[in-house]
PDB file of N, CA, C, O and CB in Angstrom:
ATOM      1  N   UNK A   1       0.855  -1.175   0.000  1.00  0.00           N
ATOM      2  CA  UNK A   1       0.000   0.000   0.000  1.00  0.00           C
ATOM      3  C   UNK A   1       0.896   1.232   0.000  1.00  0.00           C
ATOM      4  O   UNK A   1       1.821   1.331   0.806  1.00  0.00           O
ATOM      5  CB  UNK A   1      -0.970   0.001   1.227  1.00  0.00           C
ATOM      6  N   UNK A   2       0.626   2.156  -0.889  1.00  0.00           N
ATOM      7  CA  UNK A   2       1.415   3.388  -0.963  1.00  0.00           C
ATOM      8  C   UNK A   2       0.968   4.352   0.135  1.00  0.00           C
ATOM      9  O   UNK A   2      -0.099   4.200   0.728  1.00  0.00           O
ATOM     10  CB  UNK A   2       1.274   4.052  -2.363  1.00  0.00           C
ATOM     11  N   UNK A   3       1.803   5.328   0.379  1.00  0.00           N
ATOM     12  CA  UNK A   3       1.461   6.339   1.374  1.00  0.00           C
ATOM     13  C   UNK A   3       0.201   7.092   0.950  1.00  0.00           C
ATOM     14  O   UNK A   3      -0.644   7.414   1.786  1.00  0.00           O
ATOM     15  CB  UNK A   3       2.635   7.321   1.576  1.00  0.00           C
ATOM     16  N   UNK A   4       0.076   7.369  -0.337  1.00  0.00           N
ATOM     17  CA  UNK A   4      -1.115   8.071  -0.837  1.00  0.00           C
ATOM     18  C   UNK A   4      -2.377   7.245  -0.581  1.00  0.00           C
ATOM     19  O   UNK A   4      -3.407   7.792  -0.187  1.00  0.00           O
ATOM     20  CB  UNK A   4      -0.973   8.372  -2.349  1.00  0.00           C
ATOM     21  N   UNK A   5      -2.297   5.917  -0.806  1.00  0.00           N
ATOM     22  CA  UNK A   5      -3.442   5.038  -0.533  1.00  0.00           C
ATOM     23  C   UNK A   5      -3.784   5.056   0.955  1.00  0.00           C
ATOM     24  O   UNK A   5      -4.952   5.120   1.337  1.00  0.00           O
ATOM     25  CB  UNK A   5      -3.142   3.589  -0.996  1.00  0.00           C
ATOM     26  N   UNK A   6      -2.745   4.998   1.785  1.00  0.00           N
ATOM     27  CA  UNK A   6      -2.944   5.003   3.228  1.00  0.00           C
ATOM     28  C   UNK A   6      -3.593   6.317   3.668  1.00  0.00           C
ATOM     29  O   UNK A   6      -4.539   6.316   4.455  1.00  0.00           O
ATOM     30  CB  UNK A   6      -1.602   4.790   3.959  1.00  0.00           C
ATOM     31  N   UNK A   7      -3.078   7.434   3.156  1.00  0.00           N
ATOM     32  CA  UNK A   7      -3.644   8.737   3.504  1.00  0.00           C
ATOM     33  C   UNK A   7      -5.117   8.808   3.116  1.00  0.00           C
ATOM     34  O   UNK A   7      -5.944   9.306   3.880  1.00  0.00           O
ATOM     35  CB  UNK A   7      -2.860   9.866   2.816  1.00  0.00           C
ATOM     36  N   UNK A   8      -5.437   8.311   1.935  1.00  0.00           N
ATOM     37  CA  UNK A   8      -6.824   8.343   1.475  1.00  0.00           C
ATOM     38  C   UNK A   8      -7.729   7.545   2.408  1.00  0.00           C
ATOM     39  O   UNK A   8      -8.830   7.980   2.747  1.00  0.00           O
ATOM     40  CB  UNK A   8      -6.926   7.796   0.046  1.00  0.00           C
ATOM     41  N   UNK A   9      -7.249   6.370   2.819  1.00  0.00           N
ATOM     42  CA  UNK A   9      -8.046   5.534   3.728  1.00  0.00           C
ATOM     43  C   UNK A   9      -8.207   6.210   5.087  1.00  0.00           C
ATOM     44  O   UNK A   9      -9.301   6.228   5.652  1.00  0.00           O
ATOM     45  CB  UNK A   9      -7.393   4.148   3.903  1.00  0.00           C
ATOM     46  N   UNK A  10      -7.124   6.758   5.603  1.00  0.00           N
ATOM     47  CA  UNK A  10      -7.172   7.413   6.913  1.00  0.00           C
ATOM     48  C   UNK A  10      -8.124   8.607   6.878  1.00  0.00           C
ATOM     49  O   UNK A  10      -8.930   8.790   7.790  1.00  0.00           O
ATOM     50  CB  UNK A  10      -5.760   7.868   7.346  1.00  0.00           C
ATOM     51  N   UNK A  11      -8.031   9.407   5.835  1.00  0.00           N
ATOM     52  CA  UNK A  11      -8.876  10.601   5.745  1.00  0.00           C
ATOM     53  C   UNK A  11     -10.342  10.268   5.529  1.00  0.00           C
ATOM     54  O   UNK A  11     -11.213  11.106   5.759  1.00  0.00           O
ATOM     55  CB  UNK A  11      -8.396  11.490   4.626  1.00  0.00           C
ATOM     56  N   UNK A  12     -10.616   9.052   5.089  1.00  0.00           N
ATOM     57  CA  UNK A  12     -12.009   8.656   4.902  1.00  0.00           C
ATOM     58  C   UNK A  12     -12.637   8.113   6.188  1.00  0.00           C
ATOM     59  O   UNK A  12     -13.842   7.865   6.232  1.00  0.00           O
ATOM     60  CB  UNK A  12     -12.105   7.612   3.805  1.00  0.00           C
ATOM     61  N   UNK A  13     -11.829   7.928   7.226  1.00  0.00           N
ATOM     62  CA  UNK A  13     -12.350   7.447   8.512  1.00  0.00           C
ATOM     63  C   UNK A  13     -13.237   8.507   9.158  1.00  0.00           C
ATOM     64  O   UNK A  13     -13.073   9.699   8.898  1.00  0.00           O
ATOM     65  CB  UNK A  13     -11.191   7.069   9.464  1.00  0.00           C
ATOM     66  N   UNK A  14     -14.165   8.079   9.989  1.00  0.00           N
ATOM     67  CA  UNK A  14     -14.960   9.053  10.761  1.00  0.00           C
ATOM     68  C   UNK A  14     -14.039   9.860  11.677  1.00  0.00           C
ATOM     69  O   UNK A  14     -12.969   9.394  12.068  1.00  0.00           O
ATOM     70  CB  UNK A  14     -16.065   8.331  11.600  1.00  0.00           C
ATOM     71  N   UNK A  15     -14.468  11.060  12.008  1.00  0.00           N
ATOM     72  CA  UNK A  15     -13.648  11.953  12.829  1.00  0.00           C
ATOM     73  C   UNK A  15     -13.198  11.297  14.127  1.00  0.00           C
ATOM     74  O   UNK A  15     -12.043  11.434  14.528  1.00  0.00           O
ATOM     75  CB  UNK A  15     -14.414  13.221  13.141  1.00  0.00           C
ATOM     76  N   UNK A  16     -14.109  10.586  14.782  1.00  0.00           N
ATOM     77  CA  UNK A  16     -13.769   9.943  16.055  1.00  0.00           C
ATOM     78  C   UNK A  16     -12.606   8.961  15.876  1.00  0.00           C
ATOM     79  O   UNK A  16     -11.716   8.894  16.723  1.00  0.00           O
ATOM     80  CB  UNK A  16     -15.000   9.210  16.633  1.00  0.00           C
ATOM     81  N   UNK A  17     -12.612   8.208  14.785  1.00  0.00           N
ATOM     82  CA  UNK A  17     -11.544   7.245  14.526  1.00  0.00           C
ATOM     83  C   UNK A  17     -10.232   7.948  14.178  1.00  0.00           C
ATOM     84  O   UNK A  17      -9.157   7.490  14.567  1.00  0.00           O
ATOM     85  CB  UNK A  17     -11.949   6.301  13.392  1.00  0.00           C
ATOM     86  N   UNK A  18     -10.320   9.058  13.448  1.00  0.00           N
ATOM     87  CA  UNK A  18      -9.101   9.812  13.125  1.00  0.00           C
ATOM     88  C   UNK A  18      -8.481  10.394  14.395  1.00  0.00           C
ATOM     89  O   UNK A  18      -7.260  10.404  14.552  1.00  0.00           O
ATOM     90  CB  UNK A  18      -9.412  10.945  12.115  1.00  0.00           C
ATOM     91  N   UNK A  19      -9.340  10.882  15.302  1.00  0.00           N
ATOM     92  CA  UNK A  19      -8.827  11.399  16.569  1.00  0.00           C
ATOM     93  C   UNK A  19      -8.148  10.300  17.379  1.00  0.00           C
ATOM     94  O   UNK A  19      -7.108  10.525  17.998  1.00  0.00           O
ATOM     95  CB  UNK A  19      -9.958  12.028  17.383  1.00  0.00           C
ATOM     96  N   UNK A  20      -8.738   9.126  17.369  1.00  0.00           N
ATOM     97  CA  UNK A  20      -8.136   7.985  18.078  1.00  0.00           C
ATOM     98  C   UNK A  20      -6.793   7.620  17.456  1.00  0.00           C
ATOM     99  O   UNK A  20      -5.844   7.299  18.171  1.00  0.00           O
ATOM    100  CB  UNK A  20      -9.085   6.761  18.053  1.00  0.00           C
ATOM    101  N   UNK A  21      -6.707   7.665  16.137  1.00  0.00           N
ATOM    102  CA  UNK A  21      -5.452   7.376  15.454  1.00  0.00           C
ATOM    103  C   UNK A  21      -4.384   8.395  15.814  1.00  0.00           C
ATOM    104  O   UNK A  21      -3.225   8.040  16.029  1.00  0.00           O
ATOM    105  CB  UNK A  21      -5.662   7.351  13.945  1.00  0.00           C
ATOM    106  N   UNK A  22      -4.776   9.658  15.880  1.00  0.00           N
ATOM    107  CA  UNK A  22      -3.831  10.708  16.286  1.00  0.00           C
ATOM    108  C   UNK A  22      -3.301  10.415  17.683  1.00  0.00           C
ATOM    109  O   UNK A  22      -2.101  10.508  17.939  1.00  0.00           O
ATOM    110  CB  UNK A  22      -4.505  12.107  16.246  1.00  0.00           C
ATOM    111  N   UNK A  23      -4.208  10.063  18.574  1.00  0.00           N
ATOM    112  CA  UNK A  23      -3.812   9.759  19.950  1.00  0.00           C
ATOM    113  C   UNK A  23      -2.849   8.571  19.989  1.00  0.00           C
ATOM    114  O   UNK A  23      -1.840   8.613  20.693  1.00  0.00           O
ATOM    115  CB  UNK A  23      -5.053   9.466  20.813  1.00  0.00           C
ATOM    116  N   UNK A  24      -3.156   7.526  19.244  1.00  0.00           N
ATOM    117  CA  UNK A  24      -2.281   6.351  19.205  1.00  0.00           C
ATOM    118  C   UNK A  24      -0.903   6.698  18.667  1.00  0.00           C
ATOM    119  O   UNK A  24       0.110   6.270  19.222  1.00  0.00           O
ATOM    120  CB  UNK A  24      -2.906   5.252  18.353  1.00  0.00           C
ATOM    121  N   UNK A  25      -0.861   7.462  17.602  1.00  0.00           N
ATOM    122  CA  UNK A  25       0.426   7.846  17.018  1.00  0.00           C
ATOM    123  C   UNK A  25       1.218   8.734  17.973  1.00  0.00           C
ATOM    124  O   UNK A  25       2.421   8.549  18.161  1.00  0.00           O
ATOM    125  CB  UNK A  25       0.213   8.569  15.680  1.00  0.00           C
ATOM    126  N   UNK A  26       0.524   9.699  18.573  1.00  0.00           N
ATOM    127  CA  UNK A  26       1.205  10.602  19.519  1.00  0.00           C
ATOM    128  C   UNK A  26       1.800   9.803  20.682  1.00  0.00           C
ATOM    129  O   UNK A  26       2.940  10.032  21.086  1.00  0.00           O
ATOM    130  CB  UNK A  26       0.219  11.680  20.057  1.00  0.00           C
ATOM    131  N   UNK A  27       1.011   8.863  21.214  1.00  0.00           N
ATOM    132  CA  UNK A  27       1.476   8.073  22.352  1.00  0.00           C
ATOM    133  C   UNK A  27       2.558   7.077  21.963  1.00  0.00           C
ATOM    134  O   UNK A  27       3.271   6.567  22.827  1.00  0.00           O
ATOM    135  CB  UNK A  27       0.317   7.340  22.981  1.00  0.00           C
ATOM    136  N   UNK A  28       2.687   6.794  20.668  1.00  0.00           N
ATOM    137  CA  UNK A  28       3.725   5.867  20.232  1.00  0.00           C
ATOM    138  C   UNK A  28       5.101   6.523  20.199  1.00  0.00           C
ATOM    139  O   UNK A  28       6.121   5.840  20.109  1.00  0.00           O
ATOM    140  CB  UNK A  28       3.386   5.314  18.861  1.00  0.00           C
ATOM    141  N   UNK A  29       5.121   7.847  20.272  1.00  0.00           N
ATOM    142  CA  UNK A  29       6.400   8.545  20.296  1.00  0.00           C
ATOM    143  C   UNK A  29       7.079   8.307  21.629  1.00  0.00           C
ATOM    144  O   UNK A  29       6.444   7.926  22.612  1.00  0.00           O
ATOM    145  CB  UNK A  29       6.214  10.055  20.043  1.00  0.00           C
ATOM    146  N   UNK A  30       8.351   8.533  21.641  1.00  0.00           N
ATOM    147  CA  UNK A  30       9.126   8.329  22.862  1.00  0.00           C
ATOM    148  C   UNK A  30       8.503   9.137  24.002  1.00  0.00           C
ATOM    149  O   UNK A  30       8.420  10.362  23.911  1.00  0.00           O
ATOM    150  CB  UNK A  30      10.614   8.734  22.648  1.00  0.00           C
ATOM    151  N   UNK A  31       8.065   8.475  25.068  1.00  0.00           N
ATOM    152  CA  UNK A  31       7.390   9.185  26.158  1.00  0.00           C
ATOM    153  C   UNK A  31       8.197  10.339  26.741  1.00  0.00           C
ATOM    154  O   UNK A  31       7.637  11.398  27.026  1.00  0.00           O
ATOM    155  CB  UNK A  31       7.064   8.222  27.251  1.00  0.00           C
ATOM    156  N   UNK A  32       9.490  10.153  26.920  1.00  0.00           N
ATOM    157  CA  UNK A  32      10.276  11.235  27.505  1.00  0.00           C
ATOM    158  C   UNK A  32      10.313  12.432  26.567  1.00  0.00           C
ATOM    159  O   UNK A  32      10.299  13.575  27.026  1.00  0.00           O
ATOM    160  CB  UNK A  32      11.703  10.760  27.819  1.00  0.00           C
ATOM    161  N   UNK A  33      10.359  12.187  25.246  1.00  0.00           N
ATOM    162  CA  UNK A  33      10.328  13.292  24.290  1.00  0.00           C
ATOM    163  C   UNK A  33       9.004  14.037  24.397  1.00  0.00           C
ATOM    164  O   UNK A  33       8.968  15.268  24.379  1.00  0.00           O
ATOM    165  CB  UNK A  33      10.542  12.776  22.850  1.00  0.00           C
ATOM    166  N   UNK A  34       7.934  13.290  24.507  1.00  0.00           N
ATOM    167  CA  UNK A  34       6.607  13.890  24.593  1.00  0.00           C
ATOM    168  C   UNK A  34       6.485  14.729  25.859  1.00  0.00           C
ATOM    169  O   UNK A  34       5.992  15.857  25.815  1.00  0.00           O
ATOM    170  CB  UNK A  34       5.518  12.805  24.564  1.00  0.00           C
ATOM    171  N   UNK A  35       6.927  14.188  26.975  1.00  0.00           N
ATOM    172  CA  UNK A  35       6.874  14.932  28.238  1.00  0.00           C
ATOM    173  C   UNK A  35       7.767  16.158  28.173  1.00  0.00           C
ATOM    174  O   UNK A  35       7.395  17.236  28.637  1.00  0.00           O
ATOM    175  CB  UNK A  35       7.291  14.038  29.415  1.00  0.00           C
ATOM    176  N   UNK A  36       8.951  15.985  27.594  1.00  0.00           N
ATOM    177  CA  UNK A  36       9.891  17.096  27.493  1.00  0.00           C
ATOM    178  C   UNK A  36       9.317  18.201  26.611  1.00  0.00           C
ATOM    179  O   UNK A  36       9.434  19.384  26.932  1.00  0.00           O
ATOM    180  CB  UNK A  36      11.241  16.612  26.935  1.00  0.00           C
ATOM    181  N   UNK A  37       8.704  17.814  25.510  1.00  0.00           N
ATOM    182  CA  UNK A  37       8.084  18.787  24.609  1.00  0.00           C
ATOM    183  C   UNK A  37       6.955  19.525  25.326  1.00  0.00           C
ATOM    184  O   UNK A  37       6.860  20.749  25.238  1.00  0.00           O
ATOM    185  CB  UNK A  37       7.547  18.088  23.336  1.00  0.00           C
ATOM    186  N   UNK A  38       6.111  18.793  26.026  1.00  0.00           N
ATOM    187  CA  UNK A  38       5.008  19.411  26.762  1.00  0.00           C
ATOM    188  C   UNK A  38       5.530  20.373  27.819  1.00  0.00           C
ATOM    189  O   UNK A  38       4.985  21.462  28.000  1.00  0.00           O
ATOM    190  CB  UNK A  38       4.132  18.338  27.416  1.00  0.00           C
ATOM    191  N   UNK A  39       6.581  19.973  28.510  1.00  0.00           N
ATOM    192  CA  UNK A  39       7.176  20.821  29.546  1.00  0.00           C
ATOM    193  C   UNK A  39       7.734  22.104  28.936  1.00  0.00           C
ATOM    194  O   UNK A  39       7.557  23.188  29.492  1.00  0.00           O
ATOM    195  CB  UNK A  39       8.288  20.060  30.296  1.00  0.00           C
ATOM    196  N   UNK A  40       8.404  21.982  27.798  1.00  0.00           N
ATOM    197  CA  UNK A  40       8.958  23.178  27.150  1.00  0.00           C
ATOM    198  C   UNK A  40       7.854  24.126  26.700  1.00  0.00           C
ATOM    199  O   UNK A  40       7.985  25.343  26.839  1.00  0.00           O
ATOM    200  CB  UNK A  40       9.824  22.782  25.950  1.00  0.00           C
ATOM    201  N   UNK A  41       6.760  23.572  26.157  1.00  0.00           N
ATOM    202  CA  UNK A  41       5.644  24.424  25.743  1.00  0.00           C
ATOM    203  C   UNK A  41       5.020  25.109  26.954  1.00  0.00           C
ATOM    204  O   UNK A  41       4.661  26.284  26.882  1.00  0.00           O
ATOM    205  CB  UNK A  41       4.581  23.600  24.989  1.00  0.00           C
ATOM    206  N   UNK A  42       4.887  24.389  28.059  1.00  0.00           N
ATOM    207  CA  UNK A  42       4.315  24.975  29.271  1.00  0.00           C
ATOM    208  C   UNK A  42       5.209  26.105  29.785  1.00  0.00           C
ATOM    209  O   UNK A  42       4.714  27.155  30.195  1.00  0.00           O
ATOM    210  CB  UNK A  42       4.131  23.893  30.362  1.00  0.00           C
ATOM    211  N   UNK A  43       6.510  25.890  29.761  1.00  0.00           N
ATOM    212  CA  UNK A  43       7.443  26.930  30.205  1.00  0.00           C
ATOM    213  C   UNK A  43       7.369  28.151  29.295  1.00  0.00           C
ATOM    214  O   UNK A  43       7.389  29.286  29.771  1.00  0.00           O
ATOM    215  CB  UNK A  43       8.880  26.385  30.241  1.00  0.00           C
ATOM    216  N   UNK A  44       7.285  27.921  27.991  1.00  0.00           N
ATOM    217  CA  UNK A  44       7.183  29.038  27.046  1.00  0.00           C
ATOM    218  C   UNK A  44       5.881  29.813  27.254  1.00  0.00           C
ATOM    219  O   UNK A  44       5.875  31.043  27.209  1.00  0.00           O
ATOM    220  CB  UNK A  44       7.268  28.523  25.596  1.00  0.00           C
ATOM    221  N   UNK A  45       4.792  29.102  27.477  1.00  0.00           N
ATOM    222  CA  UNK A  45       3.509  29.767  27.718  1.00  0.00           C
ATOM    223  C   UNK A  45       3.591  30.635  28.980  1.00  0.00           C
ATOM    224  O   UNK A  45       3.114  31.770  28.988  1.00  0.00           O
ATOM    225  CB  UNK A  45       2.369  28.720  27.855  1.00  0.00           C
ATOM    226  N   UNK A  46       4.184  30.109  30.020  1.00  0.00           N
ATOM    227  CA  UNK A  46       4.331  30.875  31.271  1.00  0.00           C
ATOM    228  C   UNK A  46       5.208  32.098  31.043  1.00  0.00           C
ATOM    229  O   UNK A  46       4.907  33.180  31.547  1.00  0.00           O
ATOM    230  CB  UNK A  46       4.933  29.991  32.392  1.00  0.00           C
ATOM    231  N   UNK A  47       6.297  31.934  30.283  1.00  0.00           N
ATOM    232  CA  UNK A  47       7.192  33.043  30.000  1.00  0.00           C
ATOM    233  C   UNK A  47       6.435  34.151  29.261  1.00  0.00           C
ATOM    234  O   UNK A  47       6.600  35.333  29.563  1.00  0.00           O
ATOM    235  CB  UNK A  47       8.404  32.563  29.173  1.00  0.00           C
ATOM    236  N   UNK A  48       5.608  33.756  28.294  1.00  0.00           N
ATOM    237  CA  UNK A  48       4.853  34.758  27.534  1.00  0.00           C
ATOM    238  C   UNK A  48       3.790  35.445  28.381  1.00  0.00           C
ATOM    239  O   UNK A  48       3.585  36.653  28.262  1.00  0.00           O
ATOM    240  CB  UNK A  48       4.201  34.112  26.325  1.00  0.00           C
ATOM    241  N   UNK A  49       3.118  34.686  29.230  1.00  0.00           N
ATOM    242  CA  UNK A  49       2.118  35.286  30.127  1.00  0.00           C
ATOM    243  C   UNK A  49       2.796  36.292  31.053  1.00  0.00           C
ATOM    244  O   UNK A  49       2.293  37.397  31.258  1.00  0.00           O
ATOM    245  CB  UNK A  49       1.387  34.190  30.959  1.00  0.00           C
ATOM    246  N   UNK A  50       3.940  35.900  31.610  1.00  0.00           N
ATOM    247  CA  UNK A  50       4.669  36.817  32.497  1.00  0.00           C
ATOM    248  C   UNK A  50       5.100  38.076  31.752  1.00  0.00           C
ATOM    249  O   UNK A  50       5.026  39.175  32.302  1.00  0.00           O
ATOM    250  CB  UNK A  50       5.899  36.118  33.099  1.00  0.00           C
ATOM    251  N   UNK A  51       5.549  37.928  30.504  1.00  0.00           N
ATOM    252  CA  UNK A  51       5.981  39.080  29.712  1.00  0.00           C
ATOM    253  C   UNK A  51       4.811  40.008  29.418  1.00  0.00           C
ATOM    254  O   UNK A  51       4.971  41.228  29.457  1.00  0.00           O
ATOM    255  CB  UNK A  51       6.627  38.620  28.403  1.00  0.00           C
ATOM    256  N   UNK A  52       3.650  39.459  29.127  1.00  0.00           N
ATOM    257  CA  UNK A  52       2.465  40.290  28.888  1.00  0.00           C
ATOM    258  C   UNK A  52       2.064  40.982  30.186  1.00  0.00           C
ATOM    259  O   UNK A  52       1.792  42.182  30.195  1.00  0.00           O
ATOM    260  CB  UNK A  52       1.284  39.435  28.335  1.00  0.00           C
ATOM    261  N   UNK A  53       2.027  40.225  31.282  1.00  0.00           N
ATOM    262  CA  UNK A  53       1.616  40.793  32.575  1.00  0.00           C
ATOM    263  C   UNK A  53       2.542  41.913  33.029  1.00  0.00           C
ATOM    264  O   UNK A  53       2.088  42.877  33.646  1.00  0.00           O
ATOM    265  CB  UNK A  53       1.576  39.704  33.640  1.00  0.00           C
ATOM    266  N   UNK A  54       3.842  41.799  32.731  1.00  0.00           N
ATOM    267  CA  UNK A  54       4.802  42.813  33.165  1.00  0.00           C
ATOM    268  C   UNK A  54       4.903  43.975  32.185  1.00  0.00           C
ATOM    269  O   UNK A  54       5.599  44.954  32.456  1.00  0.00           O
ATOM    270  CB  UNK A  54       6.165  42.186  33.353  1.00  0.00           C
ATOM    271  N   UNK A  55       4.218  43.877  31.047  1.00  0.00           N
ATOM    272  CA  UNK A  55       4.264  44.950  30.054  1.00  0.00           C
ATOM    273  C   UNK A  55       5.432  44.844  29.095  1.00  0.00           C
ATOM    274  O   UNK A  55       5.599  45.710  28.237  1.00  0.00           O
ATOM    275  CB  UNK A  55       4.320  46.267  30.741  1.00  0.00           C
ATOM    276  N   UNK A  56       6.242  43.805  29.217  1.00  0.00           N
ATOM    277  CA  UNK A  56       7.388  43.626  28.320  1.00  0.00           C
ATOM    278  C   UNK A  56       6.974  43.150  26.931  1.00  0.00           C
ATOM    279  O   UNK A  56       7.697  43.368  25.959  1.00  0.00           O
ATOM    280  CB  UNK A  56       8.365  42.638  28.921  1.00  0.00           C
ATOM    281  N   UNK A  57       5.830  42.510  26.835  1.00  0.00           N
ATOM    282  CA  UNK A  57       5.337  42.005  25.561  1.00  0.00           C
ATOM    283  C   UNK A  57       4.011  42.691  25.274  1.00  0.00           C
ATOM    284  O   UNK A  57       3.004  42.396  25.917  1.00  0.00           O
ATOM    285  CB  UNK A  57       5.180  40.446  25.580  1.00  0.00           C
ATOM    286  N   UNK A  58       4.008  43.600  24.317  1.00  0.00           N
ATOM    287  CA  UNK A  58       2.761  44.312  24.031  1.00  0.00           C
ATOM    288  C   UNK A  58       1.742  43.394  23.361  1.00  0.00           C
ATOM    289  O   UNK A  58       2.098  42.416  22.704  1.00  0.00           O
ATOM    290  CB  UNK A  58       3.035  45.530  23.141  1.00  0.00           C
ATOM    291  N   UNK A  59       0.500  43.726  23.539  1.00  0.00           N
ATOM    292  CA  UNK A  59      -0.574  42.961  22.905  1.00  0.00           C
ATOM    293  C   UNK A  59      -1.283  43.845  21.895  1.00  0.00           C
ATOM    294  O   UNK A  59      -1.194  45.071  21.950  1.00  0.00           O
ATOM    295  CB  UNK A  59      -1.578  42.418  23.961  1.00  0.00           C
ATOM    296  N   UNK A  60      -1.975  43.215  20.987  1.00  0.00           N
ATOM    297  CA  UNK A  60      -2.741  43.927  19.962  1.00  0.00           C
ATOM    298  C   UNK A  60      -4.183  43.468  20.089  1.00  0.00           C
ATOM    299  O   UNK A  60      -4.454  42.271  20.173  1.00  0.00           O
ATOM    300  CB  UNK A  60      -2.175  43.660  18.508  1.00  0.00           C
ATOM    301  N   UNK A  61      -5.100  44.414  20.103  1.00  0.00           N
ATOM    302  CA  UNK A  61      -6.515  44.082  20.215  1.00  0.00           C
ATOM    303  C   UNK A  61      -7.011  43.352  18.974  1.00  0.00           C
ATOM    304  O   UNK A  61      -6.473  43.519  17.879  1.00  0.00           O
ATOM    305  CB  UNK A  61      -7.338  45.345  20.442  1.00  0.00           C
ATOM    306  N   UNK A  62      -8.034  42.549  19.163  1.00  0.00           N
ATOM    307  CA  UNK A  62      -8.594  41.752  18.063  1.00  0.00           C
ATOM    308  C   UNK A  62      -9.078  42.638  16.931  1.00  0.00           C
ATOM    309  O   UNK A  62      -8.898  42.291  15.764  1.00  0.00           O
ATOM    310  CB  UNK A  62      -9.744  40.880  18.564  1.00  0.00           C
ATOM    311  N   UNK A  63      -9.695  43.788  17.246  1.00  0.00           N
ATOM    312  CA  UNK A  63     -10.190  44.684  16.197  1.00  0.00           C
ATOM    313  C   UNK A  63      -9.052  45.130  15.291  1.00  0.00           C
ATOM    314  O   UNK A  63      -9.198  45.167  14.069  1.00  0.00           O
ATOM    315  CB  UNK A  63     -10.885  45.909  16.814  1.00  0.00           C
ATOM    316  N   UNK A  64      -7.923  45.468  15.893  1.00  0.00           N
ATOM    317  CA  UNK A  64      -6.775  45.907  15.094  1.00  0.00           C
ATOM    318  C   UNK A  64      -6.209  44.762  14.254  1.00  0.00           C
ATOM    319  O   UNK A  64      -5.848  44.963  13.094  1.00  0.00           O
ATOM    320  CB  UNK A  64      -5.681  46.477  16.005  1.00  0.00           C
ATOM    321  N   UNK A  65      -6.133  43.597  14.818  1.00  0.00           N
ATOM    322  CA  UNK A  65      -5.628  42.434  14.081  1.00  0.00           C
ATOM    323  C   UNK A  65      -6.497  42.171  12.863  1.00  0.00           C
ATOM    324  O   UNK A  65      -5.980  41.998  11.760  1.00  0.00           O
ATOM    325  CB  UNK A  65      -5.584  41.183  14.989  1.00  0.00           C
ATOM    326  N   UNK A  66      -7.814  42.139  13.048  1.00  0.00           N
ATOM    327  CA  UNK A  66      -8.712  41.865  11.927  1.00  0.00           C
ATOM    328  C   UNK A  66      -8.675  42.981  10.889  1.00  0.00           C
ATOM    329  O   UNK A  66      -8.789  42.719   9.692  1.00  0.00           O
ATOM    330  CB  UNK A  66     -10.137  41.673  12.431  1.00  0.00           C
ATOM    331  N   UNK A  67      -8.517  44.213  11.335  1.00  0.00           N
ATOM    332  CA  UNK A  67      -8.407  45.342  10.411  1.00  0.00           C
ATOM    333  C   UNK A  67      -7.157  45.173   9.540  1.00  0.00           C
ATOM    334  O   UNK A  67      -7.200  45.379   8.328  1.00  0.00           O
ATOM    335  CB  UNK A  67      -8.357  46.690  11.190  1.00  0.00           C
ATOM    336  N   UNK A  68      -6.042  44.796  10.180  1.00  0.00           N
ATOM    337  CA  UNK A  68      -4.795  44.562   9.430  1.00  0.00           C
ATOM    338  C   UNK A  68      -4.940  43.388   8.471  1.00  0.00           C
ATOM    339  O   UNK A  68      -4.469  43.452   7.336  1.00  0.00           O
ATOM    340  CB  UNK A  68      -3.626  44.303  10.395  1.00  0.00           C
ATOM    341  N   UNK A  69      -5.578  42.337   8.910  1.00  0.00           N
ATOM    342  CA  UNK A  69      -5.772  41.173   8.031  1.00  0.00           C
ATOM    343  C   UNK A  69      -6.639  41.515   6.826  1.00  0.00           C
ATOM    344  O   UNK A  69      -6.372  41.064   5.712  1.00  0.00           O
ATOM    345  CB  UNK A  69      -6.405  40.020   8.809  1.00  0.00           C
ATOM    346  N   UNK A  70      -7.665  42.304   7.052  1.00  0.00           N
ATOM    347  CA  UNK A  70      -8.513  42.717   5.926  1.00  0.00           C
ATOM    348  C   UNK A  70      -7.695  43.551   4.947  1.00  0.00           C
ATOM    349  O   UNK A  70      -7.873  43.436   3.734  1.00  0.00           O
ATOM    350  CB  UNK A  70      -9.749  43.522   6.426  1.00  0.00           C
ATOM    351  N   UNK A  71      -6.804  44.385   5.462  1.00  0.00           N
ATOM    352  CA  UNK A  71      -5.951  45.201   4.602  1.00  0.00           C
ATOM    353  C   UNK A  71      -4.987  44.361   3.785  1.00  0.00           C
ATOM    354  O   UNK A  71      -4.731  44.664   2.619  1.00  0.00           O
ATOM    355  CB  UNK A  71      -5.178  46.194   5.432  1.00  0.00           C
ATOM    356  N   UNK A  72      -4.455  43.313   4.385  1.00  0.00           N
ATOM    357  CA  UNK A  72      -3.546  42.411   3.669  1.00  0.00           C
ATOM    358  C   UNK A  72      -4.314  41.660   2.589  1.00  0.00           C
ATOM    359  O   UNK A  72      -3.831  41.517   1.466  1.00  0.00           O
ATOM    360  CB  UNK A  72      -2.869  41.413   4.647  1.00  0.00           C
ATOM    361  N   UNK A  73      -5.493  41.187   2.923  1.00  0.00           N
ATOM    362  CA  UNK A  73      -6.303  40.423   1.982  1.00  0.00           C
ATOM    363  C   UNK A  73      -6.696  41.276   0.782  1.00  0.00           C
ATOM    364  O   UNK A  73      -6.813  40.768  -0.333  1.00  0.00           O
ATOM    365  CB  UNK A  73      -7.552  39.879   2.673  1.00  0.00           C
ATOM    366  N   UNK A  74      -6.902  42.577   1.009  1.00  0.00           N
ATOM    367  CA  UNK A  74      -7.321  43.476  -0.054  1.00  0.00           C
ATOM    368  C   UNK A  74      -6.212  43.832  -1.031  1.00  0.00           C
ATOM    369  O   UNK A  74      -6.472  44.417  -2.082  1.00  0.00           O
ATOM    370  CB  UNK A  74      -7.867  44.718   0.539  1.00  0.00           C
ATOM    371  N   UNK A  75      -4.979  43.483  -0.690  1.00  0.00           N
ATOM    372  CA  UNK A  75      -3.852  43.836  -1.571  1.00  0.00           C
ATOM    373  C   UNK A  75      -3.832  43.010  -2.801  1.00  0.00           C
ATOM    374  O   UNK A  75      -2.951  43.180  -3.645  1.00  0.00           O
ATOM    375  CB  UNK A  75      -2.545  43.686  -0.861  1.00  0.00           C
TER     376      UNK A  75
END
């Protein structure tokens, strides 16, 4: 079976089965890598929250973001 055939079969599965497959594949990865990756993401999230809370990382309001996106799309 080619990768393209496999992809087609996987994508034709019901959403619940695809989610289960994702979970199985994710859990098949090296557990320490998975934990380490999760820990690094958690640390990065905390660092960003602290930077926003302290004023070191400015934020942009949703209205401004969408206004800019509309401007980019219009180009």
